[in-house]
VEXKOL-732315 format. One record per residue (C-alpha): residue number from 1; residue in three letters; y, x, z; chain. Coordinates in Angstrom, 2 decimals, padded with zeros to 5 digits. Layout:
<pts>
   n res       y       x       z chain
 NUM ALA       Y       X       Z     A
...
</pts>
This chain:
<pts>
   n res       y       x       z chain
   1 MET  000.00  000.00  000.00     A
   2 GLU  003.36  001.43 -001.03     A
   3 THR  006.41  001.68  001.20     A
   4 ALA  008.32 -000.87 -000.91     A
   5 ASP  005.56 -003.44 -000.40     A
   6 VAL  005.60 -002.81  003.37     A
   7 PHE  009.36 -003.31  003.57     A
   8 ALA  009.07 -006.38  001.36     A
   9 ARG  006.49 -007.93  003.65     A
  10 ILE  008.52 -007.07  006.74     A
  11 THR  011.57 -008.68  005.17     A
  12 ALA  009.57 -011.77  004.31     A
  13 MET  008.38 -012.25  007.90     A
  14 PRO  009.81 -015.10  009.95     A
  15 GLN  012.89 -014.40  012.01     A
  16 ARG  011.00 -014.77  015.27     A
  17 VAL  008.39 -012.18  014.27     A
  18 LYS  011.05 -009.66  013.22     A
  19 ALA  012.91 -010.25  016.51     A
  20 ALA  009.72 -009.64  018.48     A
  21 ILE  009.03 -006.39  016.57     A
  22 ALA  012.60 -005.17  017.13     A
  23 ALA  012.40 -006.00  020.84     A
  24 ALA  009.10 -004.10  021.14     A
  25 ALA  010.61 -001.08  019.37     A
  26 VAL  013.67 -001.09  021.68     A
  27 LEU  011.43 -001.45  024.72     A
  28 GLY  009.30  001.49  023.54     A
  29 ILE  012.40  003.67  023.12     A
  30 ILE  013.65  002.73  026.61     A
  31 VAL  010.23  003.49  028.15     A
  32 SER  010.11  006.82  026.32     A
  33 ILE  013.55  007.77  027.63     A
  34 ILE  012.61  006.80  031.19     A
  35 PHE  009.35  008.72  030.97     A
  36 THR  011.10  011.82  029.61     A
  37 ALA  013.69  011.69  032.38     A
  38 ALA  011.01  011.25  035.03     A
  39 ALA  008.89  014.06  033.62     A
  40 HIS  011.82  016.46  033.57     A
  41 ALA  011.67  018.63  036.70     A
  42 GLN  014.62  018.28  039.04     A
  43 ARG  015.95  021.64  040.22     A
  44 ALA  016.85  022.31  043.85     A
  45 ALA  017.95  025.35  045.85     A
  46 LEU  014.93  027.01  047.46     A
  47 PHE  016.75  028.18  050.61     A
  48 ALA  019.30  026.28  052.67     A
  49 THR  021.36  029.42  053.40     A
  50 PRO  022.56  032.12  051.01     A
  51 LEU  020.42  035.24  050.59     A
  52 HIS  021.45  038.87  050.57     A
  53 ALA  020.87  041.01  047.52     A
  54 GLU  017.66  042.68  048.75     A
  55 GLN  016.28  039.33  049.97     A
  56 LEU  017.02  037.67  046.62     A
  57 GLU  015.31  040.50  044.75     A
  58 GLU  012.26  040.27  047.02     A
  59 VAL  011.94  036.49  046.52     A
  60 GLN  012.31  036.78  042.74     A
  61 GLU  009.61  039.47  042.57     A
  62 ARG  007.20  037.35  044.59     A
  63 LEU  007.85  034.18  042.52     A
  64 ALA  007.37  036.15  039.30     A
  65 GLU  004.11  037.53  040.71     A
  66 TRP  002.94  033.94  041.37     A
  67 SER  004.05  032.82  037.85     A
  68 VAL  006.39  030.21  039.33     A
  69 PRO  009.30  029.17  037.03     A
  70 PHE  012.70  029.56  038.70     A
  71 THR  016.39  029.85  037.87     A
  72 PRO  018.19  032.76  039.58     A
  73 ALA  021.65  032.33  041.05     A
  74 ALA  024.12  034.65  042.75     A
  75 ASP  022.73  034.10  046.27     A
  76 ASN  019.81  031.68  045.87     A
  77 VAL  016.92  030.60  043.65     A
  78 PHE  016.53  027.16  042.04     A
  79 VAL  013.00  025.80  041.62     A
  80 ASP  011.28  022.49  040.95     A
  81 ALA  012.29  020.13  043.77     A
  82 ARG  008.74  018.79  044.01     A
  83 ARG  007.36  022.29  044.78     A
  84 ARG  010.10  023.41  047.18     A
  85 ASN  008.13  022.78  050.40     A
  86 GLU  005.01  024.38  048.97     A
  87 LEU  006.86  027.52  047.91     A
  88 LEU  008.65  027.82  051.25     A
  89 LEU  005.28  027.65  053.03     A
  90 ARG  003.73  030.29  050.77     A
  91 LEU  006.72  032.60  051.19     A
  92 SER  006.67  032.24  054.97     A
  93 ILE  002.95  033.06  055.08     A
  94 ALA  003.59  036.13  052.92     A
  95 GLY  006.51  037.19  055.16     A
  96 VAL  009.08  036.89  052.38     A
  97 PRO  011.97  037.41  052.54     A
  98 HIS  012.35  039.98  055.30     A
  99 ALA  015.19  039.71  057.76     A
 100 HIS  018.39  041.32  056.52     A
 101 VAL  018.99  044.82  057.87     A
 102 ASP  022.41  046.48  057.72     A
 103 ALA  022.01  049.79  055.92     A
 104 SER  024.48  052.69  055.88     A
 105 SER  026.51  051.18  053.06     A
 106 ASP  026.94  047.88  054.94     A
 107 VAL  027.89  049.53  058.22     A
 108 LEU  030.32  052.05  056.75     A
 109 ALA  032.10  049.26  054.90     A
 110 LYS  032.98  047.69  058.26     A
 111 LEU  034.54  050.83  059.77     A
 112 GLY  038.28  051.16  059.86     A
 113 ALA  040.79  053.90  060.56     A
 114 LEU  041.37  052.67  064.13     A
 115 THR  037.69  052.24  065.06     A
 116 PRO  036.89  054.20  068.27     A
 117 GLN  034.55  057.14  067.96     A
 118 ALA  032.03  055.63  070.36     A
 119 VAL  031.79  052.52  068.17     A
 120 ILE  031.45  054.68  065.06     A
 121 ASP  028.60  056.64  066.65     A
 122 ALA  026.78  053.46  067.73     A
 123 GLN  027.14  051.81  064.33     A
 124 THR  026.10  055.00  062.54     A
 125 ARG  022.98  055.11  064.70     A
 126 ASP  022.24  051.46  063.88     A
 127 ALA  022.75  052.16  060.17     A
 128 LEU  020.32  055.08  060.40     A
 129 SER  017.75  052.79  062.03     A
 130 GLY  018.27  050.25  059.24     A
 131 ASP  017.71  052.90  056.56     A
 132 ILE  014.46  053.94  058.24     A
 133 GLU  013.29  050.33  058.50     A
 134 LEU  013.95  049.69  054.82     A
 135 GLY  012.03  052.85  053.97     A
 136 LEU  009.03  051.87  056.11     A
 137 ARG  008.81  048.44  054.44     A
 138 GLY  007.66  050.17  051.29     A
 139 VAL  004.63  051.76  052.98     A
 140 GLN  001.37  050.14  051.95     A
 141 GLY  000.02  047.95  054.72     A
 142 VAL  003.35  047.72  056.59     A
 143 GLN  004.92  044.28  056.37     A
 144 ASP  007.98  044.97  058.51     A
 145 ALA  009.32  047.58  060.94     A
 146 ARG  011.78  047.86  063.80     A
 147 VAL  013.26  051.25  064.70     A
 148 ILE  015.28  052.22  067.77     A
 149 VAL  016.84  055.69  067.85     A
 150 ALA  017.99  057.31  071.11     A
 151 PRO  020.29  060.28  070.44     A
 152 ALA  020.06  063.58  072.25     A
 153 LYS  022.14  063.89  075.41     A
 154 PRO  022.99  067.34  076.77     A
 155 GLY  023.41  067.91  080.52     A
 156 TYR  027.01  068.87  081.18     A
 157 PHE  026.65  069.21  084.95     A
 158 ALA  024.25  071.20  087.11     A
 159 ASP  022.53  068.11  088.49     A
 160 GLU  022.32  066.37  085.14     A
 161 LEU  019.26  066.80  082.98     A
 162 SER  019.47  067.08  079.23     A
 163 ARG  017.52  064.68  077.01     A
 164 ASP  016.10  065.27  073.57     A
 165 ALA  016.44  062.78  070.72     A
 166 SER  013.67  060.19  070.54     A
 167 ALA  012.70  057.23  068.39     A
 168 SER  010.56  054.15  068.90     A
 169 VAL  008.95  052.44  065.90     A
 170 ARG  007.28  049.01  066.02     A
 171 LEU  005.25  048.23  062.90     A
 172 GLN  004.22  044.77  061.76     A
 173 LEU  001.10  045.30  059.68     A
 174 ALA  000.00  043.02  056.87     A
 175 PRO -002.95  040.70  057.64     A
 176 GLY -006.14  042.72  057.58     A
 177 ALA -004.35  046.04  057.04     A
 178 GLN -005.22  049.16  059.01     A
 179 LEU -003.34  052.44  058.85     A
 180 SER -005.28  055.66  058.59     A
 181 PRO -004.47  058.63  060.85     A
 182 GLN -002.94  060.37  057.84     A
 183 ALA -000.62  057.41  057.19     A
 184 ILE  000.46  057.30  060.85     A
 185 SER  001.12  061.03  060.81     A
 186 GLY  003.18  060.61  057.64     A
 187 ILE  005.26  057.82  059.21     A
 188 ARG  005.90  059.98  062.26     A
 189 ALA  007.00  062.87  060.05     A
 190 PHE  009.22  060.54  057.97     A
 191 VAL  011.01  059.20  061.06     A
 192 ALA  011.40  062.68  062.59     A
 193 ALA  012.90  064.06  059.39     A
 194 SER  015.36  061.15  059.13     A
 195 VAL  017.03  061.80  062.50     A
 196 PRO  018.73  065.17  063.11     A
 197 GLY  017.22  067.06  066.04     A
 198 LEU  014.25  064.70  066.41     A
 199 ARG  010.83  066.25  066.89     A
 200 ARG  007.55  064.65  065.84     A
 201 GLU  006.16  064.47  069.36     A
 202 ASN  009.18  062.39  070.44     A
 203 VAL  008.38  059.59  067.95     A
 204 THR  006.43  056.66  069.42     A
 205 ILE  004.70  054.27  067.02     A
 206 VAL  003.24  050.95  068.21     A
 207 ASP  001.97  047.83  066.48     A
 208 ASP  002.62  044.16  067.26     A
 209 ARG  000.06  044.25  070.08     A
 210 GLY  001.89  047.12  071.77     A
 211 VAL -000.95  049.55  071.07     A
 212 ALA  000.22  053.07  070.33     A
 213 LEU -000.87  054.15  066.87     A
 214 GLY -002.15  057.68  066.56     A
 215 ASP -003.12  057.95  070.24     A
 216 ARG -006.76  056.98  070.23     A
 217 ALA -008.12  055.19  073.27     A
 218 SER -011.68  055.21  074.49     A
 219 ASN -014.27  052.72  073.24     A
 220 GLU -012.55  052.51  069.86     A
 221 ASP -014.87  051.85  066.96     A
 222 GLY -015.22  054.50  064.28     A
 223 GLY -014.47  052.27  061.31     A
 224 ASP -013.87  055.12  058.89     A
 225 LEU -017.06  056.92  059.87     A
 226 GLN -019.07  053.72  059.66     A
 227 ARG -017.78  052.88  056.19     A
 228 SER -018.38  056.45  055.04     A
 229 LEU -021.99  056.47  056.24     A
 230 GLN -022.68  052.97  054.87     A
 231 SER -021.40  053.92  051.42     A
 232 ALA -023.45  057.15  051.48     A
 233 LEU -026.68  055.30  052.33     A
 234 ASP -025.99  052.59  049.74     A
 235 GLY -025.38  055.20  047.07     A
 236 ALA -028.46  057.25  047.95     A
 237 PHE -031.08  054.56  048.63     A
 238 GLY -029.60  051.34  047.26     A
 239 ALA -027.39  048.55  048.53     A
 240 GLY -028.74  046.45  051.40     A
 241 ILE -031.34  048.98  052.48     A
 242 ALA -029.66  049.92  055.76     A
 243 ILE -027.25  048.57  058.37     A
 244 VAL -024.94  051.08  060.07     A
 245 ARG -023.07  050.84  063.35     A
 246 VAL -020.94  053.70  064.68     A
 247 HIS -019.25  053.92  068.07     A
 248 VAL -016.73  056.69  068.74     A
 249 GLU -015.37  057.62  072.14     A
 250 TYR -012.10  059.51  072.43     A
 251 ASP -010.82  061.55  075.34     A
 252 PRO -007.44  060.20  076.46     A
 253 ARG -006.64  063.40  078.44     A
 254 ALA -004.44  066.20  077.13     A
 255 LEU -005.86  069.61  078.09     A
 256 THR -004.07  072.96  078.25     A
 257 THR -006.02  076.24  078.52     A
 258 HIS -004.65  079.73  079.26     A
 259 GLU -006.88  082.77  078.77     A
 260 VAL -006.01  086.48  079.20     A
 261 ARG -008.40  089.14  077.84     A
 262 ARG -008.16  092.92  078.21     A
 263 ALA -010.10  095.24  075.91     A
 264 PRO -010.44  099.07  076.49     A
 265 LEU -008.83  101.36  073.98     A
 266 SER -011.80  103.80  074.05     A
 267 ALA -015.40  104.02  075.25     A
 268 PRO -014.67  104.84  078.97     A
 269 PRO -013.73  102.00  081.26     A
 270 ILE -010.18  100.74  081.35     A
 271 ALA -009.58  101.93  084.94     A
 272 THR -011.48  103.82  087.67     A
 273 ALA -010.87  104.09  091.41     A
 274 SER -012.30  106.53  093.98     A
 275 SER -011.82  106.82  097.72     A
 276 ASP -012.37  109.91  099.98     A
 277 GLU -012.20  109.57  103.77     A
 278 ARG -012.72  112.49  106.25     A
 279 TYR -012.63  112.85  110.05     A
 280 ASP -012.66  116.07  112.16     A
 281 GLY -013.35  115.30  115.85     A
 282 ASP -012.66  118.73  117.24     A
 283 GLY -009.48  119.16  115.43     A
 284 LYS -008.54  115.62  115.96     A
 285 ARG -007.83  115.21  112.23     A
 286 TYR -008.32  112.25  109.90     A
 287 GLY -007.89  112.26  106.13     A
 288 HIS -008.05  109.43  103.56     A
 289 THR -007.64  109.96  099.82     A
 290 GLU -007.70  107.26  097.06     A
 291 THR -007.64  108.02  093.36     A
 292 ARG -006.97  105.44  090.61     A
 293 THR -007.11  106.10  086.87     A
 294 ASP -005.87  103.61  084.19     A
 295 ARG -006.67  104.62  080.64     A
 296 GLY -004.77  101.75  079.03     A
 297 SER -006.02  098.55  077.41     A
 298 GLU -005.30  095.93  074.79     A
 299 THR -004.25  092.63  076.36     A
 300 ARG -004.66  089.28  074.60     A
 301 ASP -002.94  086.26  076.09     A
 302 ILE -004.25  083.02  074.52     A
 303 SER -002.79  079.58  075.31     A
 304 ALA -004.16  076.41  073.75     A
 305 THR -003.18  072.75  074.13     A
 306 LEU -005.56  070.00  073.12     A
 307 PRO -003.76  066.68  072.59     A
 308 ALA -005.14  063.37  073.76     A
 309 GLY -007.30  061.40  071.39     A
 310 ARG -009.90  064.00  070.46     A
 311 ILE -013.45  062.85  069.89     A
 312 SER -015.59  063.18  072.99     A
 313 ARG -018.76  061.51  071.74     A
 314 ILE -020.21  059.77  068.68     A
 315 SER -023.02  057.25  068.92     A
 316 ALA -024.55  055.90  065.71     A
 317 ALA -027.38  053.51  064.94     A
 318 VAL -029.00  053.07  061.53     A
 319 PHE -031.39  050.17  060.88     A
 320 VAL -033.55  050.63  057.75     A
 321 ASP -035.39  047.82  055.97     A
 322 ALA -039.10  048.40  056.57     A
 323 SER -040.08  046.75  053.28     A
 324 ARG -038.33  049.45  051.24     A
 325 GLY -040.55  052.35  052.42     A
 326 VAL -037.70  054.84  052.86     A
 327 ASP -038.28  058.20  054.56     A
 328 LEU -036.56  057.98  057.96     A
 329 ALA -036.23  061.76  058.18     A
 330 GLN -034.07  061.81  055.05     A
 331 VAL -031.94  058.97  056.41     A
 332 ARG -031.51  060.82  059.73     A
 333 ALA -030.50  064.06  058.01     A
 334 LEU -028.00  062.29  055.73     A
 335 ALA -026.48  060.37  058.65     A
 336 ALA -026.12  063.47  060.83     A
 337 ALA -024.42  065.41  058.04     A
 338 THR -022.11  062.53  057.10     A
 339 LEU -020.95  061.84  060.66     A
 340 GLY -020.69  065.52  061.63     A
 341 LEU -022.75  065.13  064.80     A
 342 ASP -022.59  067.85  067.45     A
 343 SER -025.42  068.05  069.98     A
 344 LYS -023.31  070.13  072.39     A
 345 ARG -020.79  067.31  072.56     A
 346 GLY -023.49  064.79  073.43     A
 347 ASP -023.56  062.89  070.12     A
 348 ASN -026.44  060.48  069.67     A
 349 LEU -028.12  059.14  066.49     A
 350 ALA -030.83  056.46  066.40     A
 351 VAL -032.67  055.63  063.16     A
 352 GLU -035.21  052.81  063.27     A
 353 SER -037.22  050.92  060.67     A
 354 ILE -037.32  047.15  061.16     A
 355 GLY -038.09  044.13  059.03     A
 356 PHE -035.00  042.49  057.59     A
 357 ALA -034.70  038.73  057.23     A
 358 HIS -034.56  037.96  053.50     A
 359 THR -033.32  034.61  052.23     A
 360 LEU -034.76  033.28  048.99     A
 361 GLN -032.19  032.93  046.26     A
 362 VAL -032.53  030.09  043.81     A
 363 LYS -032.80  031.41  040.28     A
 364 LYS -030.23  029.78  038.07     A
 365 ASP -031.34  029.77  034.44     A
 366 GLY -029.55  028.57  031.33     A
 367 TRP -030.39  024.90  032.00     A
 368 TRP -028.81  025.18  035.46     A
 369 LEU -025.63  026.63  033.98     A
 370 ALA -025.56  023.90  031.33     A
 371 TYR -026.05  021.25  034.04     A
 372 GLY -023.21  022.72  036.07     A
 373 ALA -020.95  022.65  033.02     A
 374 ILE -021.86  019.11  031.93     A
 375 VAL -021.82  017.29  035.28     A
 376 PRO -018.05  017.68  035.89     A
 377 LEU -017.41  016.33  032.37     A
 378 LEU -019.54  013.20  032.76     A
 379 PRO -016.71  010.91  034.03     A
 380 VAL -014.46  011.99  031.17     A
 381 LEU -017.24  011.55  028.62     A
 382 ALA -018.06  008.09  030.04     A
 383 LEU -014.43  006.98  029.81     A
 384 ALA -014.12  008.36  026.29     A
 385 GLY -017.32  006.58  025.21     A
 386 ALA -016.15  003.31  026.73     A
 387 ALA -012.80  003.64  024.98     A
 388 LEU -014.47  004.35  021.62     A
 389 ALA -016.83  001.38  022.07     A
 390 ALA -013.92 -000.91  022.93     A
 391 VAL -011.98  000.28  019.89     A
 392 ARG -015.02 -000.15  017.66     A
 393 ILE -015.60 -003.72  018.90     A
 394 ALA -011.95 -004.75  018.72     A
 395 MET -011.18 -003.05  015.39     A
 396 PRO -012.69 -005.75  013.08     A
 397 HIS -010.95 -008.55  014.96     A
 398 ALA -007.67 -006.64  015.03     A
 399 ALA -007.97 -005.88  011.30     A
 400 SER -008.76 -009.53  010.52     A
 401 PHE -005.83 -010.65  012.64     A
 402 ALA -003.47 -008.23  010.92     A
 403 ARG -004.80 -009.27  007.51     A
 404 SER -004.32 -012.97  008.34     A
 405 CYS -000.78 -012.30  009.53     A
 406 ALA  000.01 -010.40  006.34     A
 407 GLU -001.47 -013.13  004.16     A
 408 ARG  000.38 -015.84  006.04     A
 409 ALA  003.63 -013.95  005.68     A
 410 SER  003.01 -013.50  001.95     A
 411 LEU  002.09 -017.16  001.53     A
 412 ALA  005.16 -018.33  003.42     A
 413 SER  007.34 -016.11  001.27     A
 414 THR  005.74 -017.41 -001.96     A
 415 ALA  005.94 -021.04 -000.78     A
 416 SER  009.62 -020.73  000.00     A
 417 ALA  010.16 -019.09 -003.37     A
 418 VAL  008.42 -021.87 -005.35     A
 419 SER  009.76 -024.83 -003.38     A
 420 GLY  012.19 -026.90 -005.45     A
 421 VAL  011.08 -025.47 -008.78     A
 422 SER  009.24 -027.07 -011.63     A
 423 PRO  005.40 -027.22 -011.70     A
 424 ALA  005.35 -024.94 -014.74     A
 425 SER  007.32 -022.28 -012.85     A
 426 VAL  004.94 -022.62 -009.88     A
 427 ARG  001.95 -022.23 -012.19     A
 428 GLY  003.52 -019.12 -013.69     A
 429 ALA  004.23 -017.64 -010.25     A
 430 LEU  000.59 -018.23 -009.22     A
 431 GLU -000.78 -016.58 -012.32     A
 432 GLY -003.40 -014.04 -011.24     A
 433 GLU -003.45 -015.14 -007.58     A
 434 PRO -006.91 -015.76 -006.03     A
 435 ALA -008.11 -019.28 -005.38     A
 436 HIS -007.53 -019.20 -001.61     A
 437 ALA -003.94 -017.97 -002.06     A
 438 ALA -003.19 -020.61 -004.70     A
 439 ALA -004.75 -023.27 -002.44     A
 440 ALA -002.59 -022.28  000.49     A
 441 ILE  000.61 -022.35 -001.60     A
 442 ILE -000.15 -025.59 -003.40     A
 443 SER -000.96 -027.26 -000.07     A
 444 ALA  002.58 -026.54  001.11     A
 445 LEU  004.11 -028.28 -001.96     A
 446 PRO  004.99 -031.94 -002.22     A
 447 ALA  002.10 -034.15 -003.36     A
 448 ALA  003.54 -034.86 -006.82     A
 449 THR  004.34 -031.20 -007.51     A
 450 ALA  000.92 -030.12 -006.18     A
 451 ALA -000.89 -032.61 -008.46     A
 452 ALA  001.13 -031.47 -011.49     A
 453 VAL  000.35 -027.82 -010.77     A
 454 LEU -003.37 -028.53 -010.35     A
 455 GLU -003.45 -030.31 -013.69     A
 456 MET -002.30 -027.07 -015.38     A
 457 TYR -005.37 -025.10 -014.14     A
 458 PRO -008.65 -025.08 -016.01     A
 459 GLU -011.31 -027.35 -014.58     A
 460 HIS -013.40 -024.63 -012.92     A
 461 GLU -010.35 -022.96 -011.34     A
 462 ARG -008.98 -026.34 -010.26     A
 463 ALA -012.31 -027.17 -008.58     A
 464 ALA -012.29 -023.82 -006.66     A
 465 ILE -008.71 -024.41 -005.49     A
 466 VAL -009.41 -027.99 -004.39     A
 467 ARG -012.54 -026.84 -002.55     A
 468 ARG -010.52 -024.31 -000.56     A
 469 MET -007.78 -026.83  000.12     A
 470 GLN -010.38 -029.07  001.76     A
 471 ARG -012.03 -026.20  003.83     A
 472 PRO -011.17 -026.21  007.58     A
 473 ALA -009.31 -023.13  008.86     A
 474 PRO -011.28 -020.63  010.97     A
 475 PRO -010.45 -020.38  014.69     A
 476 LEU -008.99 -016.90  014.34     A
 477 LEU -006.65 -018.05  011.54     A
 478 ALA -005.66 -021.12  013.58     A
 479 ASP -004.89 -018.91  016.57     A
 480 ALA -002.88 -016.60  014.34     A
 481 GLU -000.86 -019.48  012.92     A
 482 GLN -000.24 -020.80  016.39     A
 483 PHE  000.82 -017.35  017.54     A
 484 ILE  003.23 -016.98  014.62     A
 485 ALA  004.58 -020.50  015.16     A
 486 ASN  005.12 -019.87  018.85     A
 487 ALA  006.82 -016.55  018.11     A
</pts>
């Protein structure tokens, strides 16, 4: 069907039908506009208060990492209003953004020409602490830090003691993070190098629990040694063949030893001493002679200080799966070498073979994978099948209804065109039309005009037209006519 025919049929429709179609089109446009406006995400400021530059950068990096669309502003971030609460919760769990810390640039900008020197010193010290805190936030595993610096204080009077510079660092570790001794030593060196005159031993590092980091306490588990031994056994004999537990005890005492050794410079002894005592009774004389000889020596003065936290004892237990048939002697030798056990220190290693509890794993073949992929799609497939069945059932009726409407519109247009014209003109207009169309048009004509038109048809065509004029209308066509009349 060409476009001209479609427009012609639309034009020939009754006024009520065209009004109904126009109203439906306008309603569809309004619904589309409302749906588009509702689907468009409304933007809202993520934070109620303005952010500083470093906070804004931190939030933007985290949102970009989560693939969350946002619109940056000068001091805030605009996101989808429907996701604002969710994003605020995720950021708070992640500890973002950190609290603003005044760095050296912020503090120096506040100083004026008339600021007292004591205030300048205090603010400079606070700025130095802020710089250290910002630097520690970049350490892996450290979520936040708080630094307090106490400057050195010399003793000006005889009864006044001098005090060296010191620093206290409180670290907030990320969930599940644990700093290695090397990382703690690096943090201590970083803080000591940031403050003039500060020595490493005067830097105290604690975590959120108040436990000093770097100063090992007794009964602390040897996590690093345990992981090292477990990985060694897994690599040598296979994963799941052994279970390792390591307990390390540390000595909290700090010991200082002082040893002086003298070595002779030659083969004879270092020093000799002799004593000679004489007594003469008749002469009433007494004599006492002592002789000492020192040939010189080499003196070695050795002083050693052992800090607190040294290992005092290691206890390890290795449980081997008896079903694997592994040589326990090899496991014992590998464990002793990996842990660095020392018998003089009292280290203990136990290696036992026991039966492990094995759980049967269900084998998942290709049919299982196919079942797992199909089951979630069953509701969608059922709905799609029901929709296709409904369309297939309703399609013939809808097509018949549309065809009846189109025929009725065409017949009404033809009837209006031939009304008031001569029978010959009507016969010419119906030339080539099928019998049912001619019957419908002739039925709408006056009786005299209809009889004259029928007389112009051949007998066989006239009989077919009369037969269709006498046929009752089907229910669907009657409903369609009623629908068009009511429209």
